A tleap script that builds the chain and sets N, CA, C and O, in Angstrom:
source leaprc.protein.ff14SB
mol = sequence {
  NMET MET ALA GLU MET TRP PRO ASP LYS HIE
  ARG GLY LYS GLY ALA GLY LEU MET GLN CYS
  GLY LEU GLY ILE GLY PHE PHE ILE ALA SER
  LEU VAL TRP PHE PHE VAL SER GLY TRP GLY
  ASN SER ALA TRP ARG TRP MET PHE ARG ASP
  ARG HIE ILE ALA GLY ALA ARG TYR ALA VAL
  ASP PRO ALA ARG HIE PHE GLY THR GLU LYS
  TRP SER ALA SER ASN ARG MET ARG GLN LYS
  ALA ILE GLU ALA ARG VAL ALA GLY LYS LYS
  LEU ASP ALA GLU SER GLN HIE TYR ALA ARG
  LEU THR LEU VAL ASP LEU PHE ALA ASP GLU
  ARG THR ARG ARG ILE THR ILE ALA ALA PHE
  LEU MET SER CYS THR THR CARG
}
set mol.1.N position { 79.041 106.931 96.709 }
set mol.1.CA position { 79.281 108.248 97.026 }
set mol.1.C position { 80.684 108.772 96.706 }
set mol.1.O position { 81.016 109.887 96.304 }
set mol.2.N position { 81.429 107.685 96.984 }
set mol.2.CA position { 83.026 108.083 96.343 }
set mol.2.C position { 83.125 108.596 95.016 }
set mol.2.O position { 83.926 109.491 94.742 }
set mol.3.N position { 82.205 107.982 94.006 }
set mol.3.CA position { 82.530 108.335 92.631 }
set mol.3.C position { 81.747 109.781 92.414 }
set mol.3.O position { 81.935 110.413 91.375 }
set mol.4.N position { 81.021 110.180 93.258 }
set mol.4.CA position { 80.331 111.547 93.150 }
set mol.4.C position { 81.260 112.520 93.865 }
set mol.4.O position { 81.601 113.555 93.293 }
set mol.5.N position { 81.700 112.214 95.146 }
set mol.5.CA position { 82.546 113.189 95.770 }
set mol.5.C position { 83.818 113.672 95.416 }
set mol.5.O position { 84.264 114.776 95.726 }
set mol.6.N position { 84.445 112.717 94.687 }
set mol.6.CA position { 85.704 113.059 94.204 }
set mol.6.C position { 85.653 113.450 92.817 }
set mol.6.O position { 84.813 112.931 92.082 }
set mol.7.N position { 86.549 114.400 92.338 }
set mol.7.CA position { 86.516 114.906 90.886 }
set mol.7.C position { 86.871 113.845 90.091 }
set mol.7.O position { 87.598 112.940 90.501 }
set mol.8.N position { 86.302 113.899 88.717 }
set mol.8.CA position { 86.441 112.883 87.781 }
set mol.8.C position { 87.843 112.307 87.769 }
set mol.8.O position { 88.006 111.137 88.117 }
set mol.9.N position { 88.909 113.091 87.372 }
set mol.9.CA position { 90.123 112.698 87.336 }
set mol.9.C position { 90.859 111.856 88.481 }
set mol.9.O position { 91.898 111.227 88.282 }
set mol.10.N position { 90.218 111.922 89.646 }
set mol.10.CA position { 90.816 111.458 90.832 }
set mol.10.C position { 89.787 110.441 91.479 }
set mol.10.O position { 89.858 110.184 92.681 }
set mol.11.N position { 88.912 109.915 90.731 }
set mol.11.CA position { 87.970 108.941 91.343 }
set mol.11.C position { 88.817 107.622 91.460 }
set mol.11.O position { 88.816 107.102 92.576 }
set mol.12.N position { 89.475 107.066 90.556 }
set mol.12.CA position { 90.382 105.880 90.731 }
set mol.12.C position { 91.190 105.953 92.116 }
set mol.12.O position { 91.122 105.029 92.927 }
set mol.13.N position { 91.870 106.974 92.314 }
set mol.13.CA position { 92.580 107.089 93.583 }
set mol.13.C position { 91.583 107.042 94.810 }
set mol.13.O position { 91.895 106.500 95.870 }
set mol.14.N position { 90.459 107.599 94.608 }
set mol.14.CA position { 89.628 107.664 95.951 }
set mol.14.C position { 89.157 106.242 96.040 }
set mol.14.O position { 89.015 105.829 97.191 }
set mol.15.N position { 88.863 105.343 94.990 }
set mol.15.CA position { 88.299 104.061 95.212 }
set mol.15.C position { 89.229 103.204 95.668 }
set mol.15.O position { 88.850 102.264 96.367 }
set mol.16.N position { 90.638 103.366 95.355 }
set mol.16.CA position { 91.802 102.573 95.832 }
set mol.16.C position { 91.917 102.923 97.253 }
set mol.16.O position { 92.022 101.988 98.047 }
set mol.17.N position { 91.912 104.255 97.741 }
set mol.17.CA position { 91.981 104.559 99.216 }
set mol.17.C position { 90.766 103.956 99.875 }
set mol.17.O position { 90.932 103.551 101.025 }
set mol.18.N position { 89.572 103.831 99.333 }
set mol.18.CA position { 88.605 103.323 99.941 }
set mol.18.C position { 88.799 101.634 100.156 }
set mol.18.O position { 88.590 101.083 101.237 }
set mol.19.N position { 89.174 101.025 99.098 }
set mol.19.CA position { 89.640 99.773 99.348 }
set mol.19.C position { 90.649 99.441 100.473 }
set mol.19.O position { 90.521 98.463 101.209 }
set mol.20.N position { 91.669 100.339 100.547 }
set mol.20.CA position { 92.600 100.229 101.601 }
set mol.20.C position { 91.916 100.304 103.021 }
set mol.20.O position { 92.463 99.800 104.001 }
set mol.21.N position { 90.865 100.861 103.086 }
set mol.21.CA position { 90.012 101.149 104.326 }
set mol.21.C position { 89.986 99.743 105.009 }
set mol.21.O position { 90.263 99.560 106.195 }
set mol.22.N position { 89.641 98.830 104.173 }
set mol.22.CA position { 89.514 97.445 104.814 }
set mol.22.C position { 90.764 96.832 105.491 }
set mol.22.O position { 90.633 96.262 106.574 }
set mol.23.N position { 91.972 96.930 104.887 }
set mol.23.CA position { 93.282 96.327 105.660 }
set mol.23.C position { 93.477 97.408 106.556 }
set mol.23.O position { 93.736 96.945 107.666 }
set mol.24.N position { 93.465 98.611 106.558 }
set mol.24.CA position { 93.793 99.476 107.769 }
set mol.24.C position { 92.896 99.384 108.730 }
set mol.24.O position { 93.283 99.418 109.898 }
set mol.25.N position { 91.551 99.254 108.426 }
set mol.25.CA position { 90.418 98.900 109.630 }
set mol.25.C position { 90.839 97.698 110.209 }
set mol.25.O position { 90.705 97.630 111.431 }
set mol.26.N position { 91.300 96.765 109.647 }
set mol.26.CA position { 91.763 95.374 110.296 }
set mol.26.C position { 92.668 95.730 111.387 }
set mol.26.O position { 92.511 95.207 112.490 }
set mol.27.N position { 93.508 96.490 111.196 }
set mol.27.CA position { 94.811 96.767 112.065 }
set mol.27.C position { 94.249 97.573 113.155 }
set mol.27.O position { 94.559 97.274 114.308 }
set mol.28.N position { 93.438 98.585 112.923 }
set mol.28.CA position { 92.831 99.308 113.876 }
set mol.28.C position { 91.867 98.694 114.853 }
set mol.28.O position { 91.798 98.994 116.045 }
set mol.29.N position { 91.090 97.753 114.191 }
set mol.29.CA position { 90.283 96.772 115.188 }
set mol.29.C position { 91.174 95.894 116.107 }
set mol.29.O position { 90.795 95.469 117.199 }
set mol.30.N position { 92.435 95.654 115.542 }
set mol.30.CA position { 93.207 94.755 116.232 }
set mol.30.C position { 93.707 95.379 117.391 }
set mol.30.O position { 93.746 94.758 118.453 }
set mol.31.N position { 94.107 96.584 117.293 }
set mol.31.CA position { 94.790 97.331 118.129 }
set mol.31.C position { 93.871 97.881 119.245 }
set mol.31.O position { 94.273 98.001 120.402 }
set mol.32.N position { 92.625 98.207 118.852 }
set mol.32.CA position { 91.407 98.479 119.704 }
set mol.32.C position { 91.236 97.256 120.810 }
set mol.32.O position { 91.222 97.383 122.035 }
set mol.33.N position { 91.116 96.092 120.076 }
set mol.33.CA position { 90.862 94.878 120.734 }
set mol.33.C position { 92.043 94.622 121.739 }
set mol.33.O position { 91.780 94.111 122.828 }
set mol.34.N position { 93.241 94.934 121.437 }
set mol.34.CA position { 94.202 94.705 122.322 }
set mol.34.C position { 94.022 95.303 123.792 }
set mol.34.O position { 94.352 94.712 124.820 }
set mol.35.N position { 93.449 96.563 123.723 }
set mol.35.CA position { 93.130 97.319 124.886 }
set mol.35.C position { 91.648 96.820 125.417 }
set mol.35.O position { 91.430 96.902 126.626 }
set mol.36.N position { 90.781 96.383 124.674 }
set mol.36.CA position { 89.584 96.183 125.123 }
set mol.36.C position { 89.253 94.798 125.756 }
set mol.36.O position { 88.446 94.570 126.657 }
set mol.37.N position { 90.016 93.965 125.119 }
set mol.37.CA position { 90.011 92.474 125.550 }
set mol.37.C position { 90.118 92.031 126.968 }
set mol.37.O position { 89.730 90.947 127.403 }
set mol.38.N position { 90.717 93.038 127.676 }
set mol.38.CA position { 90.768 92.824 129.148 }
set mol.38.C position { 89.480 93.182 130.145 }
set mol.38.O position { 89.485 93.030 131.366 }
set mol.39.N position { 88.450 93.656 129.400 }
set mol.39.CA position { 87.321 93.963 129.984 }
set mol.39.C position { 86.385 92.775 130.266 }
set mol.39.O position { 85.295 93.046 130.770 }
set mol.40.N position { 86.664 91.569 130.018 }
set mol.40.CA position { 86.051 90.580 130.701 }
set mol.40.C position { 85.167 89.787 129.287 }
set mol.40.O position { 85.272 90.156 128.118 }
set mol.41.N position { 84.440 88.808 129.710 }
set mol.41.CA position { 83.686 88.018 128.738 }
set mol.41.C position { 82.932 88.697 127.757 }
set mol.41.O position { 82.791 88.166 126.655 }
set mol.42.N position { 82.365 89.931 128.031 }
set mol.42.CA position { 81.447 90.807 127.099 }
set mol.42.C position { 82.357 91.805 126.413 }
set mol.42.O position { 81.851 92.716 125.759 }
set mol.43.N position { 83.521 91.699 126.511 }
set mol.43.CA position { 84.305 92.771 125.957 }
set mol.43.C position { 84.073 92.926 124.457 }
set mol.43.O position { 84.147 94.029 123.916 }
set mol.44.N position { 83.752 91.651 123.703 }
set mol.44.CA position { 83.587 91.746 122.256 }
set mol.44.C position { 82.266 92.379 121.874 }
set mol.44.O position { 82.053 92.839 120.752 }
set mol.45.N position { 81.302 92.379 122.965 }
set mol.45.CA position { 79.921 93.140 122.491 }
set mol.45.C position { 80.316 94.553 122.631 }
set mol.45.O position { 79.773 95.240 121.766 }
set mol.46.N position { 81.116 95.252 123.468 }
set mol.46.CA position { 81.598 96.611 123.532 }
set mol.46.C position { 82.295 97.013 122.062 }
set mol.46.O position { 82.061 98.004 121.371 }
set mol.47.N position { 83.209 95.935 121.820 }
set mol.47.CA position { 83.875 96.216 120.424 }
set mol.47.C position { 82.871 96.246 119.234 }
set mol.47.O position { 83.069 96.993 118.277 }
set mol.48.N position { 81.745 95.388 119.312 }
set mol.48.CA position { 80.899 95.681 117.973 }
set mol.48.C position { 80.102 96.843 118.207 }
set mol.48.O position { 79.911 97.594 117.251 }
set mol.49.N position { 79.637 97.100 119.250 }
set mol.49.CA position { 78.671 98.232 119.438 }
set mol.49.C position { 79.423 99.481 118.979 }
set mol.49.O position { 78.902 100.223 118.146 }
set mol.50.N position { 80.674 99.748 119.511 }
set mol.50.CA position { 81.381 100.942 119.054 }
set mol.50.C position { 81.757 100.784 117.561 }
set mol.50.O position { 81.929 101.814 116.909 }
set mol.51.N position { 81.875 99.784 117.070 }
set mol.51.CA position { 82.157 99.679 115.598 }
set mol.51.C position { 81.050 100.190 114.783 }
set mol.51.O position { 81.113 101.046 113.901 }
set mol.52.N position { 79.962 99.501 115.230 }
set mol.52.CA position { 78.702 99.964 114.606 }
set mol.52.C position { 78.211 101.370 114.651 }
set mol.52.O position { 77.640 101.824 113.659 }
set mol.53.N position { 78.389 102.122 115.753 }
set mol.53.CA position { 78.056 103.526 115.982 }
set mol.53.C position { 78.952 104.195 115.179 }
set mol.53.O position { 78.529 105.061 114.414 }
set mol.54.N position { 80.280 103.894 115.241 }
set mol.54.CA position { 81.234 104.815 114.417 }
set mol.54.C position { 80.896 104.563 112.850 }
set mol.54.O position { 80.876 105.499 112.052 }
set mol.55.N position { 80.638 103.260 112.488 }
set mol.55.CA position { 80.525 103.004 111.150 }
set mol.55.C position { 79.312 103.879 110.572 }
set mol.55.O position { 79.363 104.627 109.595 }
set mol.56.N position { 78.157 103.605 111.436 }
set mol.56.CA position { 76.960 104.289 111.074 }
set mol.56.C position { 77.117 105.811 110.990 }
set mol.56.O position { 76.520 106.465 110.135 }
set mol.57.N position { 77.863 106.312 111.821 }
set mol.57.CA position { 78.213 107.946 111.798 }
set mol.57.C position { 78.951 108.517 110.522 }
set mol.57.O position { 78.767 109.583 109.934 }
set mol.58.N position { 79.803 107.536 110.279 }
set mol.58.CA position { 80.832 107.859 109.162 }
set mol.58.C position { 80.000 107.632 107.520 }
set mol.58.O position { 80.287 108.203 106.467 }
set mol.59.N position { 79.118 106.797 107.723 }
set mol.59.CA position { 78.460 106.346 106.375 }
set mol.59.C position { 77.113 107.533 106.350 }
set mol.59.O position { 76.785 108.028 105.272 }
set mol.60.N position { 76.540 107.837 107.383 }
set mol.60.CA position { 75.439 108.535 107.250 }
set mol.60.C position { 75.793 110.262 107.165 }
set mol.60.O position { 75.232 110.988 106.344 }
set mol.61.N position { 76.628 110.669 107.976 }
set mol.61.CA position { 76.996 111.970 108.092 }
set mol.61.C position { 77.352 112.616 106.755 }
set mol.61.O position { 76.615 113.495 106.308 }
set mol.62.N position { 78.376 112.251 106.137 }
set mol.62.CA position { 78.829 112.762 104.715 }
set mol.62.C position { 77.546 112.733 103.858 }
set mol.62.O position { 77.168 113.773 103.318 }
set mol.63.N position { 76.892 111.630 103.721 }
set mol.63.CA position { 75.750 111.667 102.742 }
set mol.63.C position { 74.759 112.908 103.179 }
set mol.63.O position { 74.287 113.606 102.281 }
set mol.64.N position { 74.516 113.122 104.240 }
set mol.64.CA position { 73.465 114.163 104.900 }
set mol.64.C position { 74.054 115.331 104.691 }
set mol.64.O position { 73.311 116.186 104.210 }
set mol.65.N position { 75.498 115.741 104.965 }
set mol.65.CA position { 75.960 117.148 105.014 }
set mol.65.C position { 76.693 117.370 103.702 }
set mol.65.O position { 76.741 118.540 103.323 }
set mol.66.N position { 77.272 116.449 102.945 }
set mol.66.CA position { 78.177 116.800 101.881 }
set mol.66.C position { 77.609 116.426 100.582 }
set mol.66.O position { 78.380 116.192 99.651 }
set mol.67.N position { 76.085 116.329 100.389 }
set mol.67.CA position { 75.610 115.686 99.085 }
set mol.67.C position { 76.236 116.620 98.094 }
set mol.67.O position { 76.420 117.823 98.283 }
set mol.68.N position { 76.571 115.884 96.925 }
set mol.68.CA position { 77.336 116.569 95.752 }
set mol.68.C position { 76.155 117.257 94.922 }
set mol.68.O position { 74.964 117.004 95.104 }
set mol.69.N position { 76.651 118.151 93.998 }
set mol.69.CA position { 75.756 118.959 93.233 }
set mol.69.C position { 75.331 117.957 91.964 }
set mol.69.O position { 74.242 118.115 91.413 }
set mol.70.N position { 76.146 117.047 91.592 }
set mol.70.CA position { 75.830 116.010 90.441 }
set mol.70.C position { 74.716 115.438 90.781 }
set mol.70.O position { 73.755 115.491 90.013 }
set mol.71.N position { 74.621 114.656 92.239 }
set mol.71.CA position { 73.604 114.049 92.696 }
set mol.71.C position { 72.375 114.900 92.826 }
set mol.71.O position { 71.294 114.492 92.400 }
set mol.72.N position { 72.530 116.258 93.494 }
set mol.72.CA position { 71.342 116.919 93.677 }
set mol.72.C position { 70.577 117.311 92.436 }
set mol.72.O position { 69.349 117.374 92.384 }
set mol.73.N position { 71.465 117.590 91.369 }
set mol.73.CA position { 70.777 117.855 89.736 }
set mol.73.C position { 70.110 116.811 89.305 }
set mol.73.O position { 69.024 116.914 88.735 }
set mol.74.N position { 70.751 115.608 89.558 }
set mol.74.CA position { 70.059 114.452 89.093 }
set mol.74.C position { 68.642 114.209 89.873 }
set mol.74.O position { 67.580 113.979 89.296 }
set mol.75.N position { 68.802 114.293 91.157 }
set mol.75.CA position { 67.604 114.098 91.910 }
set mol.75.C position { 66.539 114.995 91.528 }
set mol.75.O position { 65.394 114.551 91.441 }
set mol.76.N position { 66.820 116.359 91.262 }
set mol.76.CA position { 65.921 117.451 90.978 }
set mol.76.C position { 65.109 116.803 89.688 }
set mol.76.O position { 63.888 116.655 89.650 }
set mol.77.N position { 66.007 116.462 88.680 }
set mol.77.CA position { 65.444 116.067 87.554 }
set mol.77.C position { 64.480 114.789 87.547 }
set mol.77.O position { 63.434 114.767 86.897 }
set mol.78.N position { 64.923 113.758 88.312 }
set mol.78.CA position { 64.145 112.848 88.755 }
set mol.78.C position { 62.778 113.266 89.425 }
set mol.78.O position { 61.730 112.748 89.040 }
set mol.79.N position { 62.798 114.116 90.334 }
set mol.79.CA position { 61.522 114.483 90.904 }
set mol.79.C position { 60.639 115.374 89.938 }
set mol.79.O position { 59.410 115.320 89.984 }
set mol.80.N position { 61.217 116.069 89.198 }
set mol.80.CA position { 60.368 116.797 88.070 }
set mol.80.C position { 59.787 115.698 87.044 }
set mol.80.O position { 58.626 115.826 86.654 }
set mol.81.N position { 60.484 114.746 86.653 }
set mol.81.CA position { 59.970 113.701 85.715 }
set mol.81.C position { 58.833 112.962 86.335 }
set mol.81.O position { 57.790 112.682 85.742 }
set mol.82.N position { 59.091 112.688 87.479 }
set mol.82.CA position { 58.019 111.817 88.386 }
set mol.82.C position { 56.715 112.791 88.454 }
set mol.82.O position { 55.620 112.387 88.064 }
set mol.83.N position { 56.879 113.909 88.899 }
set mol.83.CA position { 55.676 114.909 89.053 }
set mol.83.C position { 55.043 115.179 87.502 }
set mol.83.O position { 53.832 115.378 87.410 }
set mol.84.N position { 55.784 115.181 86.438 }
set mol.84.CA position { 55.080 115.347 85.217 }
set mol.84.C position { 54.473 114.146 84.788 }
set mol.84.O position { 53.470 114.283 84.089 }
set mol.85.N position { 54.890 112.879 85.073 }
set mol.85.CA position { 54.331 111.657 84.661 }
set mol.85.C position { 53.065 111.641 85.568 }
set mol.85.O position { 52.009 111.384 84.991 }
set mol.86.N position { 53.028 111.850 86.746 }
set mol.86.CA position { 51.955 111.829 87.592 }
set mol.86.C position { 50.830 112.809 86.994 }
set mol.86.O position { 49.684 112.426 86.756 }
set mol.87.N position { 51.234 113.955 86.807 }
set mol.87.CA position { 50.226 114.794 86.155 }
set mol.87.C position { 49.733 114.447 84.839 }
set mol.87.O position { 48.909 115.206 84.329 }
set mol.88.N position { 50.170 113.260 84.118 }
set mol.88.CA position { 49.730 112.920 82.986 }
set mol.88.C position { 50.376 113.425 81.728 }
set mol.88.O position { 49.815 113.147 80.668 }
set mol.89.N position { 51.453 114.114 81.707 }
set mol.89.CA position { 52.237 114.810 80.780 }
set mol.89.C position { 53.001 113.722 79.916 }
set mol.89.O position { 53.420 112.731 80.514 }
set mol.90.N position { 53.191 113.825 78.689 }
set mol.90.CA position { 53.944 112.963 77.907 }
set mol.90.C position { 55.490 113.214 78.059 }
set mol.90.O position { 55.906 114.357 77.873 }
set mol.91.N position { 56.242 112.338 78.342 }
set mol.91.CA position { 57.695 112.413 78.692 }
set mol.91.C position { 58.633 112.232 77.366 }
set mol.91.O position { 58.363 111.461 76.445 }
set mol.92.N position { 59.659 112.985 77.424 }
set mol.92.CA position { 60.642 112.559 76.482 }
set mol.92.C position { 61.574 111.528 76.933 }
set mol.92.O position { 61.505 111.122 78.093 }
set mol.93.N position { 62.428 111.078 76.125 }
set mol.93.CA position { 63.305 109.876 76.545 }
set mol.93.C position { 64.141 110.043 77.642 }
set mol.93.O position { 64.378 109.083 78.375 }
set mol.94.N position { 64.660 111.237 77.864 }
set mol.94.CA position { 65.717 111.619 79.008 }
set mol.94.C position { 64.758 111.610 80.232 }
set mol.94.O position { 65.100 111.004 81.247 }
set mol.95.N position { 63.437 112.335 80.160 }
set mol.95.CA position { 62.653 112.260 81.290 }
set mol.95.C position { 62.191 110.925 81.818 }
set mol.95.O position { 62.092 110.677 83.020 }
set mol.96.N position { 61.880 109.977 80.722 }
set mol.96.CA position { 61.268 108.694 80.854 }
set mol.96.C position { 62.579 107.994 81.897 }
set mol.96.O position { 62.349 107.398 82.950 }
set mol.97.N position { 63.695 108.189 81.427 }
set mol.97.CA position { 64.853 107.687 81.994 }
set mol.97.C position { 64.865 107.961 83.607 }
set mol.97.O position { 65.093 107.090 84.446 }
set mol.98.N position { 64.589 109.282 83.873 }
set mol.98.CA position { 64.763 109.570 85.220 }
set mol.98.C position { 63.477 109.160 86.005 }
set mol.98.O position { 63.485 108.837 87.192 }
set mol.99.N position { 62.430 109.206 85.249 }
set mol.99.CA position { 61.034 108.869 86.071 }
set mol.99.C position { 60.937 107.279 86.424 }
set mol.99.O position { 60.224 106.913 87.358 }
set mol.100.N position { 61.650 106.391 85.675 }
set mol.100.CA position { 61.610 105.117 85.835 }
set mol.100.C position { 63.065 104.355 85.986 }
set mol.100.O position { 63.721 103.974 85.017 }
set mol.101.N position { 63.423 104.210 87.238 }
set mol.101.CA position { 64.538 103.428 87.383 }
set mol.101.C position { 64.432 102.296 88.169 }
set mol.101.O position { 64.823 102.439 89.328 }
set mol.102.N position { 63.981 101.137 87.831 }
set mol.102.CA position { 63.546 100.073 88.702 }
set mol.102.C position { 64.529 98.952 88.343 }
set mol.102.O position { 65.366 98.970 87.440 }
set mol.103.N position { 64.270 97.974 89.220 }
set mol.103.CA position { 65.131 96.839 88.904 }
set mol.103.C position { 64.945 96.105 87.691 }
set mol.103.O position { 65.904 95.509 87.199 }
set mol.104.N position { 63.829 96.083 87.161 }
set mol.104.CA position { 63.490 95.688 85.642 }
set mol.104.C position { 64.386 96.531 84.579 }
set mol.104.O position { 64.833 95.971 83.578 }
set mol.105.N position { 64.605 97.789 84.823 }
set mol.105.CA position { 65.340 98.623 83.999 }
set mol.105.C position { 66.780 98.244 83.891 }
set mol.105.O position { 67.425 98.378 82.851 }
set mol.106.N position { 67.313 97.713 85.131 }
set mol.106.CA position { 68.599 97.288 85.110 }
set mol.106.C position { 68.821 96.158 83.981 }
set mol.106.O position { 69.893 96.075 83.382 }
set mol.107.N position { 67.839 95.375 83.755 }
set mol.107.CA position { 67.873 94.169 82.971 }
set mol.107.C position { 67.371 94.317 81.406 }
set mol.107.O position { 67.505 93.453 80.539 }
set mol.108.N position { 66.746 95.651 81.241 }
set mol.108.CA position { 66.088 95.632 80.063 }
set mol.108.C position { 67.004 96.006 78.947 }
set mol.108.O position { 66.778 95.580 77.815 }
set mol.109.N position { 67.971 96.736 79.186 }
set mol.109.CA position { 68.894 96.973 78.018 }
set mol.109.C position { 70.165 96.026 78.044 }
set mol.109.O position { 70.785 95.929 79.103 }
set mol.110.N position { 70.546 95.376 77.009 }
set mol.110.CA position { 71.514 94.414 77.075 }
set mol.110.C position { 72.875 94.921 77.687 }
set mol.110.O position { 73.439 94.199 78.509 }
set mol.111.N position { 73.427 96.127 77.327 }
set mol.111.CA position { 74.708 96.552 77.734 }
set mol.111.C position { 74.432 96.822 79.343 }
set mol.111.O position { 75.298 96.294 80.041 }
set mol.112.N position { 73.535 97.445 79.992 }
set mol.112.CA position { 73.181 97.477 81.204 }
set mol.112.C position { 73.240 96.219 81.925 }
set mol.112.O position { 73.878 96.061 82.966 }
set mol.113.N position { 72.466 95.216 81.265 }
set mol.113.CA position { 72.266 93.909 81.838 }
set mol.113.C position { 73.682 93.225 82.123 }
set mol.113.O position { 74.009 92.686 83.181 }
set mol.114.N position { 74.383 93.341 81.079 }
set mol.114.CA position { 75.761 92.588 81.207 }
set mol.114.C position { 76.649 93.229 82.396 }
set mol.114.O position { 77.247 92.563 83.241 }
set mol.115.N position { 76.631 94.651 82.313 }
set mol.115.CA position { 77.283 95.301 83.334 }
set mol.115.C position { 76.909 94.862 84.856 }
set mol.115.O position { 77.667 94.518 85.763 }
set mol.116.N position { 75.633 94.975 84.841 }
set mol.116.CA position { 74.963 94.564 86.289 }
set mol.116.C position { 75.267 93.137 86.686 }
set mol.116.O position { 75.585 92.926 87.856 }
set mol.117.N position { 75.203 92.212 85.887 }
set mol.117.CA position { 75.577 90.836 86.157 }
set mol.117.C position { 76.931 90.656 86.368 }
set mol.117.O position { 77.196 89.945 87.336 }
set mol.118.N position { 77.900 91.114 85.713 }
set mol.118.CA position { 79.161 91.147 85.962 }
set mol.118.C position { 79.577 91.999 87.295 }
set mol.118.O position { 80.544 91.540 87.903 }
set mol.119.N position { 79.027 93.075 87.781 }
set mol.119.CA position { 79.249 93.778 88.822 }
set mol.119.C position { 78.721 92.908 90.012 }
set mol.119.O position { 79.241 93.073 91.116 }
set mol.120.N position { 77.843 92.104 89.871 }
set mol.120.CA position { 77.100 91.311 90.950 }
set mol.120.C position { 78.064 90.084 91.140 }
set mol.120.O position { 78.440 89.739 92.261 }
set mol.121.N position { 78.447 89.437 89.975 }
set mol.121.CA position { 79.303 88.405 90.201 }
set mol.121.C position { 80.717 88.765 90.822 }
set mol.121.O position { 81.284 87.943 91.540 }
set mol.122.N position { 81.212 89.846 90.575 }
set mol.122.CA position { 82.339 90.353 91.254 }
set mol.122.C position { 82.171 90.596 92.474 }
set mol.122.O position { 83.130 90.327 93.198 }
set mol.123.N position { 81.081 91.106 93.043 }
set mol.123.CA position { 80.774 91.728 94.431 }
set mol.123.C position { 80.606 90.285 95.238 }
set mol.123.O position { 80.956 90.240 96.418 }
set mol.124.N position { 80.092 89.163 94.616 }
set mol.124.CA position { 80.211 87.975 95.112 }
set mol.124.C position { 81.398 87.129 95.536 }
set mol.124.O position { 81.433 86.093 96.199 }
set mol.125.N position { 82.314 87.812 95.002 }
set mol.125.CA position { 83.681 86.984 95.206 }
set mol.125.C position { 84.572 87.866 96.250 }
set mol.125.O position { 85.729 87.535 96.511 }
set mol.126.N position { 83.998 88.928 96.786 }
set mol.126.CA position { 84.743 89.909 97.778 }
set mol.126.C position { 84.096 89.197 99.103 }
set mol.126.O position { 83.068 88.524 99.164 }
set mol.127.N position { 85.035 89.560 100.173 }
set mol.127.CA position { 84.551 89.459 101.518 }
set mol.127.C position { 84.418 90.589 102.274 }
set mol.127.O position { 84.003 90.514 103.431 }
savepdb mol mol.pdb
quit
């Protein structure tokens, strides 16, 4: 979502701010725990419950309310391509791309395969 919601020239800044969220979130959680820890043995349950509720809200609401035009246009093209394929029409190369994006497609093209494997390996090294 970050890559779509921020303008092209500011995506790097947006990604950097998003990565800073981990560190900032850690300090906010520590501050909240300072106040919540006195609630007894199940205080940690309240801490996790509130964190998950807030996290779900901030993850779902922007996607539902602030969908980008770029994503909407791509989604419309995908739906049209799938409808055409179901109707039995012959699809051009671009329509085939939109109608068929599967896990197999990630590994079909050599360049995409390299990028996917590299991204997977990098994501395995983060916590």
